[in-house]
C-alpha positions in Angstrom: 64.7 -27.7 38.4 64.9 -24.0 38.2 66.1 -21.3 41.3 64.2 -18.4 41.7 65.1 -15.6 43.6 62.6 -13.2 45.5 62.7 -10.3 47.2 60.5 -10.7 50.6 60.0 -8.3 53.7 62.4 -9.4 56.5 59.3 -9.7 58.8 57.8 -12.3 56.1 60.9 -14.7 55.9 61.4 -14.5 59.6 58.2 -16.1 60.2 57.9 -17.9 57.0 61.3 -19.5 58.6 59.5 -19.8 62.2 56.5 -21.4 60.9 58.3 -23.8 58.5 61.4 -24.1 60.5 61.2 -28.7 60.1 60.0 -28.5 56.6 61.1 -28.3 53.2 61.5 -24.8 52.3 61.4 -25.4 48.5 58.8 -27.7 48.4 56.7 -25.2 50.2 57.2 -22.3 48.2 57.1 -24.6 45.1 53.4 -25.7 46.5 52.3 -21.9 47.0 53.4 -20.7 43.7 51.3 -23.4 42.2 48.0 -22.7 44.3 49.5 -18.9 43.1 48.8 -19.7 39.4 45.6 -21.9 39.7 44.1 -19.4 41.7 44.7 -16.7 39.1 43.9 -18.9 35.9 40.3 -19.1 37.7 39.7 -15.9 38.2 40.9 -15.5 34.5 38.4 -18.1 33.4 35.4 -16.5 35.9 36.1 -13.1 34.2 36.0 -14.8 30.7 32.9 -16.7 31.4 31.0 -13.4 33.0 32.3 -11.4 30.0 30.7 -14.3 27.7 27.6 -13.9 29.6 26.9 -10.4 29.6 28.0 -10.2 26.0 25.2 -12.9 25.0 22.8 -10.8 27.3 22.9 -8.0 25.3 21.6 -10.0 22.5 19.0 -11.7 24.2 15.7 -11.2 23.4 13.7 -8.7 25.6 10.5 -10.1 27.7 7.4 -8.2 29.2 6.8 -9.2 32.7 4.0 -10.5 31.5 5.4 -13.0 28.9 8.0 -13.7 31.8 5.2 -15.0 34.2 3.2 -16.8 31.3 6.3 -18.7 30.7 7.0 -19.3 34.2 3.3 -20.6 34.8 3.7 -22.9 31.5 6.7 -24.1 33.2 5.1 -25.5 36.3 4.0 -29.2 36.8 
């Protein structure tokens, strides 16, 4: 297992130690790091999906309001 050293504000360290005094702090930090990585990866995938949608939108054929209404009506039962 790797060792990682970070500097954190003293108040954050004190609050963390007080909150998790009876737990394995290394395991908690590892889980928080996993969650942060997953959150960043989801955010990146979201940004990529949005960029892809916007890029496809640029090349989408334009239709008039009348064409849109007609298509909507055709699709209704």
